[in-house]
CHARMM internal coordinates of N, CA and C (Angstrom, degrees):
IC EDIT
DIST 1 N 1 CA 1.4471
DIST 1 CA 1 C 1.5236
ANGL 1 N 1 CA 1 C 108.48
DIST 1 C 2 N 1.3002
ANGL 1 CA 1 C 2 N 115.61
DIHE 1 N 1 CA 1 C 2 N 143.07
DIST 2 N 2 CA 1.4630
ANGL 1 C 2 N 2 CA 120.28
DIHE 1 CA 1 C 2 N 2 CA -177.03
DIST 2 CA 2 C 1.5227
ANGL 2 N 2 CA 2 C 110.60
DIHE 1 C 2 N 2 CA 2 C -66.35
DIST 2 C 3 N 1.3383
ANGL 2 CA 2 C 3 N 114.50
DIHE 2 N 2 CA 2 C 3 N 146.26
DIST 3 N 3 CA 1.4605
ANGL 2 C 3 N 3 CA 120.40
DIHE 2 CA 2 C 3 N 3 CA -178.27
DIST 3 CA 3 C 1.5249
ANGL 3 N 3 CA 3 C 112.32
DIHE 2 C 3 N 3 CA 3 C -69.69
DIST 3 C 4 N 1.3250
ANGL 3 CA 3 C 4 N 118.05
DIHE 3 N 3 CA 3 C 4 N -27.30
DIST 4 N 4 CA 1.4662
ANGL 3 C 4 N 4 CA 120.84
DIHE 3 CA 3 C 4 N 4 CA -178.23
DIST 4 CA 4 C 1.5200
ANGL 4 N 4 CA 4 C 112.55
DIHE 3 C 4 N 4 CA 4 C -77.84
DIST 4 C 5 N 1.3396
ANGL 4 CA 4 C 5 N 117.97
DIHE 4 N 4 CA 4 C 5 N -5.00
DIST 5 N 5 CA 1.4621
ANGL 4 C 5 N 5 CA 121.43
DIHE 4 CA 4 C 5 N 5 CA 177.90
DIST 5 CA 5 C 1.5260
ANGL 5 N 5 CA 5 C 112.91
DIHE 4 C 5 N 5 CA 5 C -95.34
DIST 5 C 6 N 1.3265
ANGL 5 CA 5 C 6 N 116.94
DIHE 5 N 5 CA 5 C 6 N 15.13
DIST 6 N 6 CA 1.4642
ANGL 5 C 6 N 6 CA 119.16
DIHE 5 CA 5 C 6 N 6 CA 179.45
DIST 6 CA 6 C 1.5259
ANGL 6 N 6 CA 6 C 109.06
DIHE 5 C 6 N 6 CA 6 C -67.24
DIST 6 C 7 N 1.3328
ANGL 6 CA 6 C 7 N 117.20
DIHE 6 N 6 CA 6 C 7 N 153.94
DIST 7 N 7 CA 1.4704
ANGL 6 C 7 N 7 CA 120.38
DIHE 6 CA 6 C 7 N 7 CA -178.44
DIST 7 CA 7 C 1.5290
ANGL 7 N 7 CA 7 C 113.38
DIHE 6 C 7 N 7 CA 7 C -58.08
DIST 7 C 8 N 1.3182
ANGL 7 CA 7 C 8 N 118.06
DIHE 7 N 7 CA 7 C 8 N -34.65
DIST 8 N 8 CA 1.4599
ANGL 7 C 8 N 8 CA 120.47
DIHE 7 CA 7 C 8 N 8 CA 179.97
DIST 8 CA 8 C 1.5235
ANGL 8 N 8 CA 8 C 111.14
DIHE 7 C 8 N 8 CA 8 C -65.53
DIST 8 C 9 N 1.3230
ANGL 8 CA 8 C 9 N 116.46
DIHE 8 N 8 CA 8 C 9 N -42.34
DIST 9 N 9 CA 1.4667
ANGL 8 C 9 N 9 CA 120.45
DIHE 8 CA 8 C 9 N 9 CA 179.82
DIST 9 CA 9 C 1.5223
ANGL 9 N 9 CA 9 C 111.83
DIHE 8 C 9 N 9 CA 9 C -68.31
DIST 9 C 10 N 1.3236
ANGL 9 CA 9 C 10 N 117.01
DIHE 9 N 9 CA 9 C 10 N -40.48
DIST 10 N 10 CA 1.4629
ANGL 9 C 10 N 10 CA 120.47
DIHE 9 CA 9 C 10 N 10 CA 179.20
DIST 10 CA 10 C 1.5263
ANGL 10 N 10 CA 10 C 109.83
DIHE 9 C 10 N 10 CA 10 C -65.21
DIST 10 C 11 N 1.3322
ANGL 10 CA 10 C 11 N 117.20
DIHE 10 N 10 CA 10 C 11 N -40.34
DIST 11 N 11 CA 1.4593
ANGL 10 C 11 N 11 CA 120.89
DIHE 10 CA 10 C 11 N 11 CA 177.77
DIST 11 CA 11 C 1.5211
ANGL 11 N 11 CA 11 C 110.98
DIHE 10 C 11 N 11 CA 11 C -63.47
DIST 11 C 12 N 1.3196
ANGL 11 CA 11 C 12 N 117.05
DIHE 11 N 11 CA 11 C 12 N -42.01
DIST 12 N 12 CA 1.4581
ANGL 11 C 12 N 12 CA 120.72
DIHE 11 CA 11 C 12 N 12 CA 178.76
DIST 12 CA 12 C 1.5165
ANGL 12 N 12 CA 12 C 112.45
DIHE 11 C 12 N 12 CA 12 C -64.27
DIST 12 C 13 N 1.3160
ANGL 12 CA 12 C 13 N 116.76
DIHE 12 N 12 CA 12 C 13 N -43.52
DIST 13 N 13 CA 1.4691
ANGL 12 C 13 N 13 CA 120.74
DIHE 12 CA 12 C 13 N 13 CA 179.38
DIST 13 CA 13 C 1.5229
ANGL 13 N 13 CA 13 C 110.41
DIHE 12 C 13 N 13 CA 13 C -65.65
DIST 13 C 14 N 1.3189
ANGL 13 CA 13 C 14 N 117.06
DIHE 13 N 13 CA 13 C 14 N -40.74
DIST 14 N 14 CA 1.4596
ANGL 13 C 14 N 14 CA 121.01
DIHE 13 CA 13 C 14 N 14 CA 178.39
DIST 14 CA 14 C 1.5227
ANGL 14 N 14 CA 14 C 110.71
DIHE 13 C 14 N 14 CA 14 C -62.64
DIST 14 C 15 N 1.3238
ANGL 14 CA 14 C 15 N 117.26
DIHE 14 N 14 CA 14 C 15 N -41.47
DIST 15 N 15 CA 1.4707
ANGL 14 C 15 N 15 CA 120.80
DIHE 14 CA 14 C 15 N 15 CA 179.36
DIST 15 CA 15 C 1.5277
ANGL 15 N 15 CA 15 C 110.71
DIHE 14 C 15 N 15 CA 15 C -64.66
DIST 15 C 16 N 1.3270
ANGL 15 CA 15 C 16 N 117.13
DIHE 15 N 15 CA 15 C 16 N -41.81
DIST 16 N 16 CA 1.4688
ANGL 15 C 16 N 16 CA 120.69
DIHE 15 CA 15 C 16 N 16 CA 178.96
DIST 16 CA 16 C 1.5250
ANGL 16 N 16 CA 16 C 110.23
DIHE 15 C 16 N 16 CA 16 C -63.92
DIST 16 C 17 N 1.3126
ANGL 16 CA 16 C 17 N 117.80
DIHE 16 N 16 CA 16 C 17 N -43.68
DIST 17 N 17 CA 1.4644
ANGL 16 C 17 N 17 CA 121.07
DIHE 16 CA 16 C 17 N 17 CA 178.50
DIST 17 CA 17 C 1.5272
ANGL 17 N 17 CA 17 C 111.13
DIHE 16 C 17 N 17 CA 17 C -64.26
DIST 17 C 18 N 1.3196
ANGL 17 CA 17 C 18 N 116.80
DIHE 17 N 17 CA 17 C 18 N -38.64
DIST 18 N 18 CA 1.4558
ANGL 17 C 18 N 18 CA 121.77
DIHE 17 CA 17 C 18 N 18 CA 179.05
DIST 18 CA 18 C 1.5247
ANGL 18 N 18 CA 18 C 110.52
DIHE 17 C 18 N 18 CA 18 C -63.02
DIST 18 C 19 N 1.3200
ANGL 18 CA 18 C 19 N 116.95
DIHE 18 N 18 CA 18 C 19 N -49.98
DIST 19 N 19 CA 1.4654
ANGL 18 C 19 N 19 CA 120.54
DIHE 18 CA 18 C 19 N 19 CA -179.63
DIST 19 CA 19 C 1.5225
ANGL 19 N 19 CA 19 C 111.78
DIHE 18 C 19 N 19 CA 19 C -67.64
DIST 19 C 20 N 1.3188
ANGL 19 CA 19 C 20 N 117.23
DIHE 19 N 19 CA 19 C 20 N -32.07
DIST 20 N 20 CA 1.4631
ANGL 19 C 20 N 20 CA 120.41
DIHE 19 CA 19 C 20 N 20 CA 176.02
DIST 20 CA 20 C 1.5252
ANGL 20 N 20 CA 20 C 110.72
DIHE 19 C 20 N 20 CA 20 C -64.78
DIST 20 C 21 N 1.3183
ANGL 20 CA 20 C 21 N 116.41
DIHE 20 N 20 CA 20 C 21 N -39.91
DIST 21 N 21 CA 1.4660
ANGL 20 C 21 N 21 CA 120.52
DIHE 20 CA 20 C 21 N 21 CA 177.83
DIST 21 CA 21 C 1.5137
ANGL 21 N 21 CA 21 C 112.23
DIHE 20 C 21 N 21 CA 21 C -63.83
DIST 21 C 22 N 1.3284
ANGL 21 CA 21 C 22 N 117.43
DIHE 21 N 21 CA 21 C 22 N -41.51
DIST 22 N 22 CA 1.4635
ANGL 21 C 22 N 22 CA 120.86
DIHE 21 CA 21 C 22 N 22 CA 177.17
DIST 22 CA 22 C 1.5292
ANGL 22 N 22 CA 22 C 110.12
DIHE 21 C 22 N 22 CA 22 C -63.80
DIST 22 C 23 N 1.3354
ANGL 22 CA 22 C 23 N 116.74
DIHE 22 N 22 CA 22 C 23 N -42.61
DIST 23 N 23 CA 1.4605
ANGL 22 C 23 N 23 CA 120.61
DIHE 22 CA 22 C 23 N 23 CA 178.96
DIST 23 CA 23 C 1.5269
ANGL 23 N 23 CA 23 C 111.41
DIHE 22 C 23 N 23 CA 23 C -62.39
DIST 23 C 24 N 1.3211
ANGL 23 CA 23 C 24 N 116.70
DIHE 23 N 23 CA 23 C 24 N -43.09
DIST 24 N 24 CA 1.4695
ANGL 23 C 24 N 24 CA 120.42
DIHE 23 CA 23 C 24 N 24 CA -179.12
DIST 24 CA 24 C 1.5252
ANGL 24 N 24 CA 24 C 110.39
DIHE 23 C 24 N 24 CA 24 C -66.28
DIST 24 C 25 N 1.3330
ANGL 24 CA 24 C 25 N 117.81
DIHE 24 N 24 CA 24 C 25 N -40.84
DIST 25 N 25 CA 1.4657
ANGL 24 C 25 N 25 CA 120.24
DIHE 24 CA 24 C 25 N 25 CA 177.56
DIST 25 CA 25 C 1.5239
ANGL 25 N 25 CA 25 C 111.06
DIHE 24 C 25 N 25 CA 25 C -63.50
DIST 25 C 26 N 1.3295
ANGL 25 CA 25 C 26 N 117.00
DIHE 25 N 25 CA 25 C 26 N -40.05
DIST 26 N 26 CA 1.4668
ANGL 25 C 26 N 26 CA 120.20
DIHE 25 CA 25 C 26 N 26 CA 177.53
DIST 26 CA 26 C 1.5215
ANGL 26 N 26 CA 26 C 111.22
DIHE 25 C 26 N 26 CA 26 C -65.13
DIST 26 C 27 N 1.3092
ANGL 26 CA 26 C 27 N 116.57
DIHE 26 N 26 CA 26 C 27 N -41.25
DIST 27 N 27 CA 1.4606
ANGL 26 C 27 N 27 CA 120.53
DIHE 26 CA 26 C 27 N 27 CA 178.40
DIST 27 CA 27 C 1.5211
ANGL 27 N 27 CA 27 C 110.96
DIHE 26 C 27 N 27 CA 27 C -64.00
DIST 27 C 28 N 1.3145
ANGL 27 CA 27 C 28 N 116.62
DIHE 27 N 27 CA 27 C 28 N -41.07
DIST 28 N 28 CA 1.4598
ANGL 27 C 28 N 28 CA 120.29
DIHE 27 CA 27 C 28 N 28 CA 177.58
DIST 28 CA 28 C 1.5255
ANGL 28 N 28 CA 28 C 110.80
DIHE 27 C 28 N 28 CA 28 C -62.26
DIST 28 C 29 N 1.3318
ANGL 28 CA 28 C 29 N 116.96
DIHE 28 N 28 CA 28 C 29 N -40.86
DIST 29 N 29 CA 1.4600
ANGL 28 C 29 N 29 CA 119.94
DIHE 28 CA 28 C 29 N 29 CA 176.04
DIST 29 CA 29 C 1.5149
ANGL 29 N 29 CA 29 C 111.52
DIHE 28 C 29 N 29 CA 29 C -62.17
DIST 29 C 30 N 1.3303
ANGL 29 CA 29 C 30 N 116.99
DIHE 29 N 29 CA 29 C 30 N -39.42
DIST 30 N 30 CA 1.4583
ANGL 29 C 30 N 30 CA 120.50
DIHE 29 CA 29 C 30 N 30 CA 176.60
DIST 30 CA 30 C 1.5158
ANGL 30 N 30 CA 30 C 112.64
DIHE 29 C 30 N 30 CA 30 C -64.23
DIST 30 C 31 N 1.3073
ANGL 30 CA 30 C 31 N 116.50
DIHE 30 N 30 CA 30 C 31 N -39.52
DIST 31 N 31 CA 1.4693
ANGL 30 C 31 N 31 CA 120.72
DIHE 30 CA 30 C 31 N 31 CA 178.18
DIST 31 CA 31 C 1.5298
ANGL 31 N 31 CA 31 C 110.19
DIHE 30 C 31 N 31 CA 31 C -63.81
DIST 31 C 32 N 1.3187
ANGL 31 CA 31 C 32 N 116.98
DIHE 31 N 31 CA 31 C 32 N -42.09
DIST 32 N 32 CA 1.4657
ANGL 31 C 32 N 32 CA 119.94
DIHE 31 CA 31 C 32 N 32 CA 178.59
DIST 32 CA 32 C 1.5213
ANGL 32 N 32 CA 32 C 111.26
DIHE 31 C 32 N 32 CA 32 C -66.84
DIST 32 C 33 N 1.3431
ANGL 32 CA 32 C 33 N 116.85
DIHE 32 N 32 CA 32 C 33 N -38.02
DIST 33 N 33 CA 1.4628
ANGL 32 C 33 N 33 CA 119.87
DIHE 32 CA 32 C 33 N 33 CA 178.13
DIST 33 CA 33 C 1.5320
ANGL 33 N 33 CA 33 C 110.55
DIHE 32 C 33 N 33 CA 33 C -65.38
DIST 33 C 34 N 1.3182
ANGL 33 CA 33 C 34 N 116.81
DIHE 33 N 33 CA 33 C 34 N -38.90
DIST 34 N 34 CA 1.4656
ANGL 33 C 34 N 34 CA 119.73
DIHE 33 CA 33 C 34 N 34 CA 178.88
DIST 34 CA 34 C 1.5315
ANGL 34 N 34 CA 34 C 111.04
DIHE 33 C 34 N 34 CA 34 C -67.46
DIST 34 C 35 N 1.3316
ANGL 34 CA 34 C 35 N 116.43
DIHE 34 N 34 CA 34 C 35 N -37.27
DIST 35 N 35 CA 1.4577
ANGL 34 C 35 N 35 CA 119.92
DIHE 34 CA 34 C 35 N 35 CA 179.52
DIST 35 CA 35 C 1.5290
ANGL 35 N 35 CA 35 C 111.20
DIHE 34 C 35 N 35 CA 35 C -64.89
DIST 35 C 36 N 1.3315
ANGL 35 CA 35 C 36 N 116.45
DIHE 35 N 35 CA 35 C 36 N -28.65
DIST 36 N 36 CA 1.4773
ANGL 35 C 36 N 36 CA 120.40
DIHE 35 CA 35 C 36 N 36 CA 178.59
DIST 36 CA 36 C 1.5259
ANGL 36 N 36 CA 36 C 112.44
DIHE 35 C 36 N 36 CA 36 C -92.72
DIST 36 C 37 N 1.3284
ANGL 36 CA 36 C 37 N 116.83
DIHE 36 N 36 CA 36 C 37 N 6.65
DIST 37 N 37 CA 1.4678
ANGL 36 C 37 N 37 CA 123.85
DIHE 36 CA 36 C 37 N 37 CA 176.74
DIST 37 CA 37 C 1.5308
ANGL 37 N 37 CA 37 C 112.07
DIHE 36 C 37 N 37 CA 37 C 58.45
DIST 37 C 38 N 1.3324
ANGL 37 CA 37 C 38 N 116.89
DIHE 37 N 37 CA 37 C 38 N 44.58
DIST 38 N 38 CA 1.4594
ANGL 37 C 38 N 38 CA 121.26
DIHE 37 CA 37 C 38 N 38 CA 177.63
DIST 38 CA 38 C 1.5260
ANGL 38 N 38 CA 38 C 109.96
DIHE 37 C 38 N 38 CA 38 C -81.14
DIST 38 C 39 N 1.3333
ANGL 38 CA 38 C 39 N 115.90
DIHE 38 N 38 CA 38 C 39 N 157.99
DIST 39 N 39 CA 1.4570
ANGL 38 C 39 N 39 CA 120.24
DIHE 38 CA 38 C 39 N 39 CA 177.43
DIST 39 CA 39 C 1.5277
ANGL 39 N 39 CA 39 C 109.57
DIHE 38 C 39 N 39 CA 39 C -79.05
DIST 39 C 40 N 1.3464
ANGL 39 CA 39 C 40 N 116.28
DIHE 39 N 39 CA 39 C 40 N -175.05
DIST 40 N 40 CA 1.4657
ANGL 39 C 40 N 40 CA 120.73
DIHE 39 CA 39 C 40 N 40 CA -176.26
DIST 40 CA 40 C 1.5246
ANGL 40 N 40 CA 40 C 111.71
DIHE 39 C 40 N 40 CA 40 C -61.18
DIST 40 C 41 N 1.3197
ANGL 40 CA 40 C 41 N 117.27
DIHE 40 N 40 CA 40 C 41 N -41.95
DIST 41 N 41 CA 1.4603
ANGL 40 C 41 N 41 CA 120.15
DIHE 40 CA 40 C 41 N 41 CA -179.88
DIST 41 CA 41 C 1.5308
ANGL 41 N 41 CA 41 C 111.04
DIHE 40 C 41 N 41 CA 41 C -62.36
DIST 41 C 42 N 1.3004
ANGL 41 CA 41 C 42 N 117.59
DIHE 41 N 41 CA 41 C 42 N -45.69
DIST 42 N 42 CA 1.4684
ANGL 41 C 42 N 42 CA 121.27
DIHE 41 CA 41 C 42 N 42 CA 177.71
DIST 42 CA 42 C 1.5095
ANGL 42 N 42 CA 42 C 111.83
DIHE 41 C 42 N 42 CA 42 C -62.67
DIST 42 C 43 N 1.3302
ANGL 42 CA 42 C 43 N 115.80
DIHE 42 N 42 CA 42 C 43 N -39.35
DIST 43 N 43 CA 1.4618
ANGL 42 C 43 N 43 CA 121.63
DIHE 42 CA 42 C 43 N 43 CA 177.68
DIST 43 CA 43 C 1.5262
ANGL 43 N 43 CA 43 C 110.18
DIHE 42 C 43 N 43 CA 43 C -60.22
DIST 43 C 44 N 1.3391
ANGL 43 CA 43 C 44 N 116.68
DIHE 43 N 43 CA 43 C 44 N -47.32
DIST 44 N 44 CA 1.4628
ANGL 43 C 44 N 44 CA 120.72
DIHE 43 CA 43 C 44 N 44 CA -179.49
DIST 44 CA 44 C 1.5198
ANGL 44 N 44 CA 44 C 112.04
DIHE 43 C 44 N 44 CA 44 C -66.36
DIST 44 C 45 N 1.3206
ANGL 44 CA 44 C 45 N 117.27
DIHE 44 N 44 CA 44 C 45 N -42.65
DIST 45 N 45 CA 1.4662
ANGL 44 C 45 N 45 CA 120.52
DIHE 44 CA 44 C 45 N 45 CA -179.22
DIST 45 CA 45 C 1.5211
ANGL 45 N 45 CA 45 C 110.30
DIHE 44 C 45 N 45 CA 45 C -63.41
DIST 45 C 46 N 1.3077
ANGL 45 CA 45 C 46 N 117.81
DIHE 45 N 45 CA 45 C 46 N -48.00
DIST 46 N 46 CA 1.4657
ANGL 45 C 46 N 46 CA 120.80
DIHE 45 CA 45 C 46 N 46 CA -179.70
DIST 46 CA 46 C 1.5197
ANGL 46 N 46 CA 46 C 110.82
DIHE 45 C 46 N 46 CA 46 C -63.22
DIST 46 C 47 N 1.3331
ANGL 46 CA 46 C 47 N 117.68
DIHE 46 N 46 CA 46 C 47 N -41.41
DIST 47 N 47 CA 1.4633
ANGL 46 C 47 N 47 CA 120.86
DIHE 46 CA 46 C 47 N 47 CA 179.02
DIST 47 CA 47 C 1.5123
ANGL 47 N 47 CA 47 C 112.61
DIHE 46 C 47 N 47 CA 47 C -63.90
DIST 47 C 48 N 1.3296
ANGL 47 CA 47 C 48 N 117.16
DIHE 47 N 47 CA 47 C 48 N -45.00
DIST 48 N 48 CA 1.4696
ANGL 47 C 48 N 48 CA 120.87
DIHE 47 CA 47 C 48 N 48 CA -179.42
DIST 48 CA 48 C 1.5225
ANGL 48 N 48 CA 48 C 111.18
DIHE 47 C 48 N 48 CA 48 C -68.33
DIST 48 C 49 N 1.3189
ANGL 48 CA 48 C 49 N 116.66
DIHE 48 N 48 CA 48 C 49 N -44.35
DIST 49 N 49 CA 1.4703
ANGL 48 C 49 N 49 CA 119.71
DIHE 48 CA 48 C 49 N 49 CA -179.30
DIST 49 CA 49 C 1.5247
ANGL 49 N 49 CA 49 C 111.01
DIHE 48 C 49 N 49 CA 49 C -63.58
DIST 49 C 50 N 1.3177
ANGL 49 CA 49 C 50 N 117.65
DIHE 49 N 49 CA 49 C 50 N -42.20
DIST 50 N 50 CA 1.4710
ANGL 49 C 50 N 50 CA 118.63
DIHE 49 CA 49 C 50 N 50 CA -179.13
DIST 50 CA 50 C 1.5281
ANGL 50 N 50 CA 50 C 111.14
DIHE 49 C 50 N 50 CA 50 C -70.40
DIST 50 C 51 N 1.3257
ANGL 50 CA 50 C 51 N 118.37
DIHE 50 N 50 CA 50 C 51 N -36.21
DIST 51 N 51 CA 1.4627
ANGL 50 C 51 N 51 CA 120.89
DIHE 50 CA 50 C 51 N 51 CA 178.17
DIST 51 CA 51 C 1.5194
ANGL 51 N 51 CA 51 C 112.06
DIHE 50 C 51 N 51 CA 51 C -66.91
DIST 51 C 52 N 1.3315
ANGL 51 CA 51 C 52 N 116.63
DIHE 51 N 51 CA 51 C 52 N -49.60
DIST 52 N 52 CA 1.4697
ANGL 51 C 52 N 52 CA 119.78
DIHE 51 CA 51 C 52 N 52 CA 179.70
DIST 52 CA 52 C 1.5182
ANGL 52 N 52 CA 52 C 111.80
DIHE 51 C 52 N 52 CA 52 C -71.09
DIST 52 C 53 N 1.3305
ANGL 52 CA 52 C 53 N 116.36
DIHE 52 N 52 CA 52 C 53 N -37.38
DIST 53 N 53 CA 1.4635
ANGL 52 C 53 N 53 CA 119.94
DIHE 52 CA 52 C 53 N 53 CA 179.65
DIST 53 CA 53 C 1.5169
ANGL 53 N 53 CA 53 C 112.44
DIHE 52 C 53 N 53 CA 53 C -62.42
DIST 53 C 54 N 1.3338
ANGL 53 CA 53 C 54 N 116.80
DIHE 53 N 53 CA 53 C 54 N -38.69
DIST 54 N 54 CA 1.4677
ANGL 53 C 54 N 54 CA 120.11
DIHE 53 CA 53 C 54 N 54 CA 177.42
DIST 54 CA 54 C 1.5169
ANGL 54 N 54 CA 54 C 111.46
DIHE 53 C 54 N 54 CA 54 C -65.30
DIST 54 C 55 N 1.3387
ANGL 54 CA 54 C 55 N 116.75
DIHE 54 N 54 CA 54 C 55 N -39.80
DIST 55 N 55 CA 1.4639
ANGL 54 C 55 N 55 CA 120.35
DIHE 54 CA 54 C 55 N 55 CA 177.72
DIST 55 CA 55 C 1.5258
ANGL 55 N 55 CA 55 C 112.34
DIHE 54 C 55 N 55 CA 55 C -66.68
DIST 55 C 56 N 1.3277
ANGL 55 CA 55 C 56 N 116.36
DIHE 55 N 55 CA 55 C 56 N -41.85
DIST 56 N 56 CA 1.4698
ANGL 55 C 56 N 56 CA 120.46
DIHE 55 CA 55 C 56 N 56 CA 179.18
DIST 56 CA 56 C 1.5221
ANGL 56 N 56 CA 56 C 110.20
DIHE 55 C 56 N 56 CA 56 C -66.34
DIST 56 C 57 N 1.3202
ANGL 56 CA 56 C 57 N 117.18
DIHE 56 N 56 CA 56 C 57 N -42.40
DIST 57 N 57 CA 1.4709
ANGL 56 C 57 N 57 CA 120.77
DIHE 56 CA 56 C 57 N 57 CA 178.28
DIST 57 CA 57 C 1.5229
ANGL 57 N 57 CA 57 C 110.92
DIHE 56 C 57 N 57 CA 57 C -62.30
DIST 57 C 58 N 1.3380
ANGL 57 CA 57 C 58 N 116.47
DIHE 57 N 57 CA 57 C 58 N -42.52
DIST 58 N 58 CA 1.4653
ANGL 57 C 58 N 58 CA 120.63
DIHE 57 CA 57 C 58 N 58 CA 178.35
DIST 58 CA 58 C 1.5269
ANGL 58 N 58 CA 58 C 110.57
DIHE 57 C 58 N 58 CA 58 C -61.05
DIST 58 C 59 N 1.3381
ANGL 58 CA 58 C 59 N 117.26
DIHE 58 N 58 CA 58 C 59 N -46.75
DIST 59 N 59 CA 1.4530
ANGL 58 C 59 N 59 CA 120.82
DIHE 58 CA 58 C 59 N 59 CA -179.95
DIST 59 CA 59 C 1.5231
ANGL 59 N 59 CA 59 C 111.66
DIHE 58 C 59 N 59 CA 59 C -62.92
DIST 59 C 60 N 1.3237
ANGL 59 CA 59 C 60 N 116.86
DIHE 59 N 59 CA 59 C 60 N -37.38
DIST 60 N 60 CA 1.4637
ANGL 59 C 60 N 60 CA 120.74
DIHE 59 CA 59 C 60 N 60 CA 178.47
DIST 60 CA 60 C 1.5216
ANGL 60 N 60 CA 60 C 110.55
DIHE 59 C 60 N 60 CA 60 C -66.18
DIST 60 C 61 N 1.3206
ANGL 60 CA 60 C 61 N 117.47
DIHE 60 N 60 CA 60 C 61 N -44.93
DIST 61 N 61 CA 1.4625
ANGL 60 C 61 N 61 CA 120.25
DIHE 60 CA 60 C 61 N 61 CA -179.65
DIST 61 CA 61 C 1.5226
ANGL 61 N 61 CA 61 C 112.19
DIHE 60 C 61 N 61 CA 61 C -66.73
DIST 61 C 62 N 1.3331
ANGL 61 CA 61 C 62 N 117.12
DIHE 61 N 61 CA 61 C 62 N -33.15
DIST 62 N 62 CA 1.4729
ANGL 61 C 62 N 62 CA 121.51
DIHE 61 CA 61 C 62 N 62 CA 178.71
DIST 62 CA 62 C 1.5181
ANGL 62 N 62 CA 62 C 111.92
DIHE 61 C 62 N 62 CA 62 C -85.19
DIST 62 C 63 N 1.3360
ANGL 62 CA 62 C 63 N 117.05
DIHE 62 N 62 CA 62 C 63 N -3.36
DIST 63 N 63 CA 1.4567
ANGL 62 C 63 N 63 CA 124.63
DIHE 62 CA 62 C 63 N 63 CA -179.30
DIST 63 CA 63 C 1.5109
ANGL 63 N 63 CA 63 C 111.82
DIHE 62 C 63 N 63 CA 63 C 58.90
DIST 63 C 64 N 1.3448
ANGL 63 CA 63 C 64 N 116.19
DIHE 63 N 63 CA 63 C 64 N 41.89
DIST 64 N 64 CA 1.4672
ANGL 63 C 64 N 64 CA 122.23
DIHE 63 CA 63 C 64 N 64 CA 173.36
DIST 64 CA 64 C 1.5159
ANGL 64 N 64 CA 64 C 107.31
DIHE 63 C 64 N 64 CA 64 C -91.37
DIST 64 C 65 N 1.3119
ANGL 64 CA 64 C 65 N 115.48
DIHE 64 N 64 CA 64 C 65 N 144.01
DIST 65 N 65 CA 1.4536
ANGL 64 C 65 N 65 CA 119.63
DIHE 64 CA 64 C 65 N 65 CA 176.27
DIST 65 CA 65 C 1.5079
ANGL 65 N 65 CA 65 C 110.45
DIHE 64 C 65 N 65 CA 65 C -87.94
DIST 65 C 66 N 1.3122
ANGL 65 CA 65 C 66 N 115.07
DIHE 65 N 65 CA 65 C 66 N -157.60
DIST 66 N 66 CA 1.4475
ANGL 65 C 66 N 66 CA 119.98
DIHE 65 CA 65 C 66 N 66 CA 177.97
DIST 66 CA 66 C 1.5151
ANGL 66 N 66 CA 66 C 110.12
DIHE 65 C 66 N 66 CA 66 C -72.61
DIST 66 C 67 N 1.3164
ANGL 66 CA 66 C 67 N 116.28
DIHE 66 N 66 CA 66 C 67 N 163.10
DIST 67 N 67 CA 1.4580
ANGL 66 C 67 N 67 CA 121.67
DIHE 66 CA 66 C 67 N 67 CA -179.69
DIST 67 CA 67 C 1.5323
ANGL 67 N 67 CA 67 C 108.69
DIHE 66 C 67 N 67 CA 67 C -71.72
DIST 67 C 68 N 1.3427
ANGL 67 CA 67 C 68 N 117.92
DIHE 67 N 67 CA 67 C 68 N 127.26
DIST 68 N 68 CA 1.4731
ANGL 67 C 68 N 68 CA 119.10
DIHE 67 CA 67 C 68 N 68 CA -179.23
DIST 68 CA 68 C 1.5236
ANGL 68 N 68 CA 68 C 111.31
DIHE 67 C 68 N 68 CA 68 C -70.08
DIST 68 C 69 N 1.3143
ANGL 68 CA 68 C 69 N 115.30
DIHE 68 N 68 CA 68 C 69 N 143.72
DIST 69 N 69 CA 1.4596
ANGL 68 C 69 N 69 CA 120.06
DIHE 68 CA 68 C 69 N 69 CA 177.26
DIST 69 CA 69 C 1.5114
ANGL 69 N 69 CA 69 C 109.51
DIHE 68 C 69 N 69 CA 69 C -81.64
DIST 69 C 70 N 1.3324
ANGL 69 CA 69 C 70 N 115.36
DIHE 69 N 69 CA 69 C 70 N 144.82
DIST 70 N 70 CA 1.4673
ANGL 69 C 70 N 70 CA 119.82
DIHE 69 CA 69 C 70 N 70 CA -179.86
DIST 70 CA 70 C 1.4958
ANGL 70 N 70 CA 70 C 111.90
DIHE 69 C 70 N 70 CA 70 C -81.37
END
COOR INIT
IC SEED 1 N 1 CA 1 C
IC BUILD
């Protein structure tokens, strides 16, 4: 079996892809806020809501619960 398929590497790649998706959703929200000529507060609200909303929607569709505490 290939060395890059170890559970640690797959977990790391999954985490990077997950955070990249949140970043892209936030950026898209910022682009939409700029297109509507919103101020800084509107820009931040739209960016945060779209970033977190995409993550929550993804978790709901994948049927993941809350993040377990260590």
